[in-house]
C-alpha positions as CSV (number, residue, x, y, z in Angstrom):
1,M,-0.8,-23.7,-34.6
2,A,0.2,-23.1,-38.7
3,I,2.9,-25.4,-40.4
4,R,5.5,-22.3,-42.0
5,T,8.4,-22.1,-42.9
6,G,11.5,-21.1,-40.8
7,G,11.5,-17.7,-42.6
8,E,7.9,-17.0,-42.2
9,I,8.4,-17.7,-38.5
10,L,11.5,-15.8,-38.1
11,V,9.3,-12.7,-39.9
12,A,6.7,-13.4,-37.4
13,N,9.0,-13.1,-34.9
14,L,10.2,-9.6,-35.5
15,V,6.8,-8.5,-35.8
16,A,6.0,-10.0,-32.2
17,Q,8.9,-7.9,-31.6
18,R,7.1,-4.4,-32.8
19,V,10.0,-4.2,-35.6
20,T,9.0,-1.3,-38.0
21,H,11.3,-1.6,-40.4
22,A,13.9,-4.3,-40.9
23,F,17.1,-2.7,-43.3
24,G,19.5,-5.2,-45.9
25,V,20.4,-6.5,-49.4
26,P,18.5,-9.2,-50.7
27,G,21.1,-12.2,-50.9
28,E,20.1,-16.2,-52.5
29,S,21.1,-17.5,-49.3
30,Y,17.5,-16.2,-47.1
31,L,15.5,-15.9,-49.9
32,A,12.9,-17.5,-47.6
33,V,13.2,-14.2,-45.4
34,L,12.8,-12.5,-48.5
35,D,9.5,-14.3,-49.5
36,A,7.9,-13.8,-46.2
37,L,8.8,-10.2,-45.9
38,H,7.6,-9.3,-49.2
39,D,4.1,-10.9,-47.4
40,A,4.5,-8.9,-44.5
41,R,5.5,-6.0,-46.1
42,D,2.1,-3.8,-44.8
43,R,3.4,-4.7,-41.0
44,L,7.1,-4.8,-41.7
45,P,8.8,-3.2,-44.4
46,F,12.0,-4.1,-46.1
47,V,14.1,-1.1,-46.9
48,I,16.4,-2.3,-49.6
49,C,19.7,-0.8,-49.7
50,R,22.8,-0.6,-52.2
51,Q,25.5,-1.7,-49.5
52,E,25.5,-4.2,-46.3
53,G,27.9,-1.0,-44.7
54,G,24.9,1.1,-45.3
55,A,22.3,-1.2,-44.4
56,A,23.9,-1.7,-41.2
57,Y,24.1,2.0,-40.4
58,M,20.7,2.2,-41.1
59,A,20.4,0.0,-38.4
60,E,22.0,1.2,-36.0
61,A,21.2,4.4,-36.5
62,Y,17.5,3.0,-36.0
63,G,18.6,1.8,-32.8
64,K,20.2,5.0,-31.8
65,L,16.8,7.0,-32.3
66,T,14.1,4.3,-30.9
67,G,16.3,2.4,-28.0
68,R,14.8,-0.7,-29.4
69,P,17.4,-2.8,-31.7
70,G,18.0,-1.9,-35.6
71,V,17.4,-5.0,-37.4
72,V,20.0,-5.6,-40.6
73,F,19.5,-8.7,-43.2
74,V,23.2,-9.2,-45.5
75,T,24.0,-12.7,-47.1
76,R,26.8,-14.9,-46.8
77,G,30.5,-13.9,-47.0
78,P,30.7,-10.3,-48.6
79,G,27.4,-9.1,-47.4
80,A,28.5,-10.2,-44.1
81,T,31.4,-8.9,-44.2
82,N,30.7,-5.5,-45.7
83,A,28.3,-5.2,-42.7
84,A,31.0,-5.7,-40.2
85,V,31.3,-1.6,-40.1
86,G,27.9,-1.0,-39.2
87,I,28.4,-3.4,-36.1
88,H,31.2,-2.5,-34.7
89,T,29.9,0.9,-34.1
90,A,27.1,-0.1,-32.4
91,A,29.4,-2.2,-30.3
92,Q,31.7,1.1,-29.6
93,D,27.9,3.5,-29.4
94,S,26.5,0.5,-27.7
95,T,23.3,0.4,-29.4
96,P,21.1,-2.6,-29.8
97,L,20.9,-4.1,-32.8
98,V,20.2,-7.6,-34.4
99,A,22.5,-8.5,-37.6
100,F,20.8,-11.8,-39.7
101,V,23.4,-13.6,-42.1
102,G,22.3,-16.1,-44.3
103,Q,24.3,-19.1,-44.2
104,V,25.3,-22.9,-46.1
105,G,23.2,-25.0,-46.0
106,S,23.7,-28.1,-42.9
107,D,24.4,-30.5,-45.7
108,T,28.0,-28.5,-46.4
109,V,28.8,-26.4,-43.3
110,D,32.5,-27.4,-42.5
111,R,33.8,-28.5,-45.9
112,E,34.6,-24.4,-46.5
113,A,31.5,-24.5,-49.3
114,F,30.9,-21.0,-51.2
115,Q,31.0,-17.7,-49.3
116,E,30.8,-19.5,-45.8
117,I,32.1,-18.6,-42.6
118,D,31.7,-19.4,-39.0
119,Y,30.0,-16.3,-38.0
120,R,30.1,-17.0,-33.8
121,R,34.0,-16.9,-34.4
122,M,33.9,-13.9,-37.1
123,Y,32.2,-11.5,-34.7
124,A,33.4,-13.1,-31.3
125,G,35.2,-10.2,-30.8
126,I,32.5,-7.7,-32.0
127,A,28.8,-8.7,-31.2
128,K,27.5,-9.5,-27.5
129,W,26.0,-12.7,-28.4
130,A,26.9,-14.9,-32.2
131,A,25.3,-17.3,-32.3
132,Q,23.4,-19.9,-35.4
133,I,20.2,-21.1,-35.6
134,D,20.1,-24.7,-36.6
135,R,16.5,-25.5,-35.9
136,A,13.4,-23.8,-37.3
137,D,10.9,-24.7,-34.3
138,R,14.0,-22.6,-32.0
139,I,13.8,-19.5,-33.9
140,P,11.4,-17.9,-31.7
141,E,13.7,-18.2,-28.2
142,Y,16.8,-17.2,-30.4
143,V,15.0,-14.2,-31.8
144,A,13.4,-13.3,-28.2
145,H,17.6,-14.2,-26.6
146,A,18.6,-12.0,-29.1
147,F,16.2,-8.6,-28.4
148,R,17.0,-9.0,-24.3
149,T,20.9,-9.4,-25.1
150,A,20.6,-6.1,-27.5
151,I,18.8,-3.8,-25.1
152,S,19.6,-4.8,-21.6
153,G,22.8,-3.8,-19.1
154,R,25.3,-1.7,-22.2
155,P,22.8,-2.4,-25.2
156,G,25.2,-3.9,-28.2
157,P,24.5,-5.4,-31.7
158,V,24.1,-9.4,-31.7
159,V,24.3,-11.5,-35.0
160,L,22.2,-14.2,-35.7
161,A,23.5,-16.7,-38.7
162,L,20.4,-18.7,-40.7
163,P,21.7,-21.4,-42.7
164,E,19.6,-21.8,-45.7
165,D,18.0,-25.3,-45.1
166,M,16.6,-24.2,-41.6
167,L,14.6,-21.2,-43.4
168,T,12.7,-23.2,-45.8
169,A,12.0,-26.3,-43.5
170,R,8.4,-26.3,-42.2
171,T,7.3,-26.5,-38.5
172,D,4.7,-25.6,-35.9
173,V,6.0,-23.5,-32.9
174,A,4.6,-20.5,-31.4
175,D,5.7,-16.5,-31.6
176,A,7.9,-16.1,-28.8
177,P,6.4,-13.1,-26.5
178,Y,7.5,-9.2,-26.8
179,V,10.2,-8.7,-24.9
180,D,11.3,-5.2,-23.1
181,A,15.3,-4.2,-21.3
182,V,15.3,-5.2,-17.9
183,A,15.7,-2.0,-15.7
184,A,18.5,-1.4,-13.4
185,A,17.9,0.3,-10.3
186,P,20.5,2.2,-7.6
187,A,20.3,1.4,-4.2
188,R,19.2,4.6,-2.1
189,D,22.5,3.9,-0.2
190,A,24.4,4.8,-3.1
191,V,22.3,7.5,-4.2
192,A,22.8,9.2,-0.6
193,E,26.4,9.3,-0.9
194,I,26.5,10.8,-4.2
195,E,24.4,13.3,-3.1
196,R,27.4,13.6,-0.4
197,R,29.9,14.1,-2.0
198,L,28.3,16.8,-4.8
199,R,27.2,18.8,-1.8
200,D,30.6,18.8,-0.6
201,A,32.3,19.5,-3.6
202,Q,34.2,22.8,-5.0
203,R,34.8,21.8,-8.7
204,P,31.8,19.5,-9.3
205,L,31.2,18.5,-13.2
206,V,28.7,15.7,-15.1
207,I,29.5,13.6,-17.8
208,V,26.4,11.9,-19.4
209,G,26.5,9.7,-22.3
210,G,25.7,6.3,-24.2
211,S,22.2,4.5,-25.1
212,R,19.4,3.7,-22.8
213,W,18.0,7.2,-22.6
214,D,14.6,8.4,-23.0
215,D,12.9,12.0,-23.2
216,A,12.2,11.6,-19.0
217,A,15.5,10.6,-17.8
218,R,17.3,13.8,-20.6
219,V,13.8,16.1,-18.8
220,A,15.2,14.7,-15.6
221,L,18.9,15.2,-16.4
222,R,18.5,19.0,-16.8
223,D,16.1,19.4,-13.5
224,F,18.9,17.6,-11.2
225,A,21.4,20.3,-13.1
226,E,19.4,23.6,-12.8
227,A,18.5,22.9,-8.7
228,S,21.9,21.7,-8.6
229,G,23.6,24.3,-10.6
230,L,26.2,21.9,-11.7
231,P,27.8,22.0,-14.9
232,V,26.8,19.2,-17.4
233,A,29.1,18.1,-20.5
234,C,28.0,15.4,-23.3
235,A,30.4,12.4,-24.3
236,F,31.1,11.7,-27.7
237,R,28.7,11.3,-29.9
238,H,26.5,12.0,-27.4
239,Q,25.8,16.1,-27.4
240,D,21.9,15.8,-28.2
241,L,22.0,14.4,-24.1
242,F,21.5,17.9,-22.5
243,D,20.4,21.4,-24.5
244,N,23.5,23.1,-26.3
245,R,22.0,26.1,-25.1
246,H,21.5,26.0,-21.3
247,P,23.1,28.2,-19.4
248,N,24.4,25.0,-17.6
249,Y,25.5,23.2,-20.7
250,A,29.6,22.9,-20.8
251,G,30.1,21.9,-24.4
252,D,30.8,18.0,-25.7
253,V,34.0,16.0,-24.5
254,G,35.2,14.4,-27.4
255,I,37.8,14.8,-30.7
256,A,38.8,18.6,-30.5
257,I,37.6,18.9,-27.0
258,N,37.8,22.5,-25.6
259,P,40.9,23.3,-23.6
260,R,39.0,25.2,-21.4
261,L,36.5,22.0,-20.8
262,A,39.6,19.6,-20.9
263,T,40.7,21.7,-17.8
264,R,38.0,21.9,-16.1
265,V,37.5,18.0,-16.5
266,R,41.2,17.2,-15.1
267,D,40.6,19.9,-12.4
268,A,37.3,18.9,-11.0
269,D,37.3,16.7,-7.7
270,V,34.5,15.4,-8.3
271,L,33.6,14.1,-11.5
272,L,29.9,11.8,-11.9
273,V,29.5,10.1,-15.5
274,I,26.4,9.3,-16.0
275,G,25.6,6.4,-18.7
276,E,29.1,6.7,-20.6
277,R,32.2,4.4,-20.6
278,L,34.6,6.8,-20.5
279,G,36.5,5.4,-23.7
280,E,39.4,6.8,-25.8
281,M,37.3,9.6,-28.1
282,T,36.0,10.5,-23.9
283,T,38.8,11.0,-22.2
284,S,41.1,12.2,-25.0
285,G,42.9,8.9,-25.5
286,Y,42.8,8.2,-22.0
287,T,44.7,11.5,-20.7
288,L,41.7,13.3,-18.6
289,L,41.9,10.8,-16.0
290,D,44.6,8.7,-14.7
291,V,44.2,5.0,-15.3
292,P,43.1,3.3,-13.5
293,D,42.8,5.8,-10.2
294,P,41.9,8.9,-11.5
295,R,42.5,11.8,-9.0
296,Q,39.0,13.1,-8.9
297,A,36.5,11.5,-7.4
298,L,35.0,9.2,-9.7
299,L,31.3,8.7,-9.5
300,H,30.4,6.2,-12.1
301,V,26.8,5.5,-12.9
302,H,26.3,2.6,-15.9
303,P,23.7,0.3,-16.8
304,G,26.4,-2.4,-17.4
305,A,27.8,-3.6,-14.3
306,E,30.8,-5.0,-16.1
307,E,32.0,-1.8,-17.2
308,L,32.3,-0.5,-13.8
309,G,36.0,-0.2,-13.6
310,S,36.9,-1.5,-16.4
311,V,39.6,1.2,-17.1
312,Y,38.6,3.5,-14.5
313,Q,38.4,2.3,-10.7
314,P,35.4,4.6,-9.3
315,Q,34.5,5.9,-5.7
316,V,31.3,5.3,-6.1
317,A,30.2,2.5,-8.5
318,I,26.1,2.1,-9.5
319,A,25.1,-0.6,-12.5
320,A,21.6,1.2,-12.6
321,T,20.1,2.6,-16.4
322,P,19.4,6.7,-16.7
323,T,16.1,5.6,-16.7
324,I,14.1,2.8,-14.6
325,S,10.0,4.2,-16.5
């Protein structure tokens, strides 16, 4: 194995994760990464932005569109705080994202050096995982862990801080292999219970949202709705999951919801929710369903088991991704 700088190892491991674009605003706190990105520009283009908030939003959009983590690089202090808006959006929208933040060197840490912030504490309530890479030989481990965390279960953002001296340190270490999301599939008896409840329902409604959808899952949803005659509504910011021109499309459940659709949600006897966590916007300020026990028979399918029953207690709960392909 060749001796490489931490910056070179980091970029090589992003290439190993098949990252096609990185976004960011250049800063002096991660110059070694910028040098490595320049050397790898044919394999990993770095899209330079004017402000870190915009860079984070671009990475968030990349994650939404591809299902793979969007990657953003920002410098320490103001760069990290500017990026927080996009990172918070990724958290609320369940979008996979990995943010790399420049950090002061280990020789000045905890001295309140120029623009020093403890990013593990700063992002603890926003990111799925926030950590700092203190050794160059552990970069592959941290990057692989970050990508798997960002895409598995309920997807979301991960933040990794990069001390300056770690990025210029030289070591020999193997790159981590490509990682993919862990798929979750429902138990047969749970699927049978949902089928029974839908078959016996008088006023059923399906609400879809969240992430980890692909083309196969959207086609399967359409075929399921057509075969069963079920109306399908899309959650806030997820109107693209079901063809809005389809006769089974019931509308979007979000800001300024159609009053007739709101009544349909409230009056449903069976509510099948797939992928959506049922946040404030989708529930009209938590008024469409009673907390914690909805009057509708809630059948909740979500890739993150921790989301099931977090606000609304379902009668059937299934931890599963929209597709297992």
